[in-house]
N, C-alpha and C positions, 0 to 999 in steps of 0.2 A: 525506359527504367534504366538507371545506373546501376553498374554492378556493386554488389554486397559482399562485404569479406564473407569467405568462407571458412567456417573453423571447422566443419565436419557435417557431413551428410550421410553418415554412416547409421543404419537403423540396426536394432538388435531385438532379439526374441524375447527380452526382459521387459520391453517398454512397450506401453498400451500405444492406441492410436494416436495420432499427431495431427490431427486436421485442426489444431487450436494456433498452428503455424502460421505466420504471414509468408502467403506462396513465393513472393519475390524477393525475400530475404532467409537465406539457409540457416539453419539452427543447429549448433555443434549437439550430436545425439547420441554418441556413442555411449554405451553404458555396459555394466556386468554386474550381475548379481543383486542382492537386497542393497538396500540405502543403508548405508554404514553408519547414520546418528538418527535414521529415520524409519519407520514401518513401510513395508511395501520394496517395489523394486528401485534400485536407483534410477534417477531421472537422466543423470549425464555424469560421465567421469569430470567434465568441466566444474560442475556445481558442486560435488562432492567434494573437492579441492578447495573450493572458494568459501564454502560456509561448514559451521558446525552448529552444534545444538545450543539454543539460547533459552531466556528465561520461560517457565511455564505461563501459558496463556488463561487467567482463572474465569471461572463462570460459564465454562463452555457448555455446562449439562442445562443451562437455561437460555442460551443467546448465541449468536452466530457473527462471529468477528470479521469486520470488515477493512476500516482504515487504520491507519499508525501513523503517528508524529513522534516528533521529540521535543521535549522542552526543558532546556537548559535553567538550572539554577531555579527549579520551581517553587522551592519553599523559602528563598532569599537566603541558605545557609552553604550554599555551594553544592547541593544534591541535584542531580538532574532525573527526568523522569521520562518514560515511553507512554504515549497515551493510544489504548486501543477502542476504537469505536465497535458497538455490536447492536445487533438489535434484536431484540425478544420474540416472545410469541405472540400471538395475535391477540392484541388488544394491550398490551405492555410497552412499557416506554422503553426508549432507545438507553444506551448505557456509554459513558465515557470511563473506561476501566485505566488507573494509574500502577505501573511496573517500574519498580526499580531496577535499570539496567545493571549496575554492580551486583547487587545481592538477589536479584529476582524476587525479592517480596512484593506481595500484591500490598500496594499502597492505599489503594481506596478505589469506591466505585460511586459515579455521580450518574444519577438519572436524567434525562433529558426528553424532548418531545418525542415522540414515535416518528420514525422514518426509515429509510433504508441504511442511513449513515454511513455511504459507502466511502467517504475520506474524510480526513481532519488534517488541518493545518495550523502552526503556529506561527504568528509574527505580529510584532510591534505592540504586545500587551493583549492580542486577542488570540483566540480560538476558533477557527471557522470549522464549519461541519456541514456536511449534506443534508438538506433538508427534504420536505416531499415536493412532489414536482408540481409545477403550476401551470396545468396544460400542457403544451408540448416544450416548456420550457422547465429547466432545473433551478433549485434554490439553494442558497448558501445563508446559514444561520452565522451568527457571531455570540461569543460569549466572551466578559470580560475575564482576564487571566486572573484578576485580584478576587473575581468572584468563585472563580473554578476551583482555587487554591483553598480558600475558605471551606468550599463543598467537601473537596478531596480529603480535608483533614478531618470530617466529621464521620461518626461511626454511623453505620447502616449504608441505607443507599439514599441521601439528599436529594431531592428535586433542584434542578437548577434551570430558570428560564433563560431564553434568549434575549438579547439585548435589541429593541427596537422590532422592525418586519424583516423577514428573510428577504435577502436580495435575488431577483431573478436573473438568471445566466444562462448563455446557450449549454453549459455543460457543467456538472459538479459530480459525475460518477467517480472521480477519485480528486483529491486535492493534496497538494504539495507546498512547502513553502522555500523560500532561500532569500532568507534579510528581510527586506522590505517590500518582497514580491510573492504572491500567492498565484500559484498554477492550478487550473480547474479544466480537467478533461472528460471525455465522453467515452464510455465504452459503447464499440460497436461490434455484434456479432458477426457482421456479413462483410464489413470491410473496414479501412482505415478510418478512425475519428479524428477529432480536433481537440485542442487544447487552448484556452486562452490564459493569458497572463495579466494580473491586476498590480497596480501600484496600491499598497496600504496606507491609508490615511490613519492620522493619530486616532480617529473616531472610530476607527475600523470599516471606513467607507472603501469600495473598491473601485479603481479606476481602470478600464480596459487598457491594454496596452498593443499585444501581440497576439495572433493566430498562429498554432502551429499544429505539424500533422502527426499524429500518434499511430502506432502498430494496433490492428484490429484484435478486438477483445482484450484492452486495456484495463487494467484493474489496479494499479497503483504508479506512483513517480517516485522517485529518490532524485535529488539535485544535490550532484557534488562540484567541487571548483572547476570540474572540466567535462562533466556529462551529464547528460539525461539518462536514467535508468528507468525501464519501462518494465513490471512485471505485467503480464498476460496469460490469462487461464480461461476456460469455458469447459464444464462439463466434468463430473468426476470419475470418469475414466480415461481421463487424458492428462499427459503431462501438461506443465506449464512451459512458459518461456520467460527468458529474461532478456532485453533487449539494451544495449550500451551504444547510445547516440550521443554525437557531437553534443556538448551544452550550446543552446541557445539554435539549434538546427529546426529550421521551420519545416524541412523535408527529412524524410530517414532513409532515402535512398540515396545512400554516400559509401564510398569504398571503406570507410572508417567505421562502418557500423558493424556491431556483433552482436552474437546472438546465442544462447546456449539453453537446454532444457532445464527443466526445474521440476519439485514436486508437484503433484497434482494441487489444483483450486488454491494457488496465490493470489494473495490479495494486497494490502498494504505494503508498502516498503519505505523505510528511511534511513537517514543517518545520522550518527551522533559520535564526535570526537573521533572520526577515523573510522568508526564501525558501522558498517551495514547491517540491518535488523529486515527482516522478511516475515510478514505475517501469513497465515493459513487458514482460509474457510473449513477446512476439511476436518479441523478438530471439534466443529459444532456436533452438537448433539443428533442434528440432521443429516450427517453423512458418514455415519458410520462404516459405509460401503464404498468409501472413496477408494482409489487407488492406494494414495498415500494419507493415511490419517494421521495429523500432524497436531499435536496440542501444545507444542512448544513454538516460539519464535527461532526462527535460525539466523545466525550470525556469523559474519566475517569482516576480513580487513576490508575497506571501501578500495583500497588500491588493487587487492585480489579479484574482487568482484567485478571491476571496472576494466580489468586486463588479464582475463581469463587466458 
């Protein structure tokens, strides 16, 4: 194994167990006191400097948030939208929730077929969402953005069907997009996972390109100009981690890799116009006993998040 950059290895009495870390890459963990803009103990000094409080996530009394993506100029009038996927209670539809990143306003909620909806990505006129597993394979559903736009503007919670059949893939625990490329990766609780990249066709077809290594317990991915940023977590009593890896790296063991602790139960992460946004599962009605119960997105400058 090649060495990874050590930001810090200091433990503190305010932190919970750190079993979610990838053991070969040390994470900055020094922390003190309570979180400055979130409940519970501080995750790390590095995190608290990079992020701040963002918009509230609606519907947490009924659903559990998972994926996060950005949709530029969603309404054709120059406004942007953050899309949160969440799964409902047993027997209920999943949801795509629209949040205005500037005002924090809840723009609308669209119902889709039930699944864990662990990730969402927006690319080339399509929204891609994790579907139900098909045996040992994962699936990705696709929705035309023109249809999603109409549904998002309707009152109530209109239902939106997927286009065609779900695409079977090796992994879709989390999704992210970068231009005409979609990344789909696998959560692995016991070791590192893998991620595939796909070229997106005009019809929403996905053509597999490359395979990448991802940290264990990966929950989300943000792709920037120079970096892959992975959010990882497992367990309501543990701190999470953010891994900053060179963009395009197929292995994560490299001197430039950085890691630092984040609050418990991170999920999706995305970027929009130089701002990074991070989503938490702990805000759900299911996890009121989490180490950090966070009902808002957290946001910070991409430059600060990737260069702690």
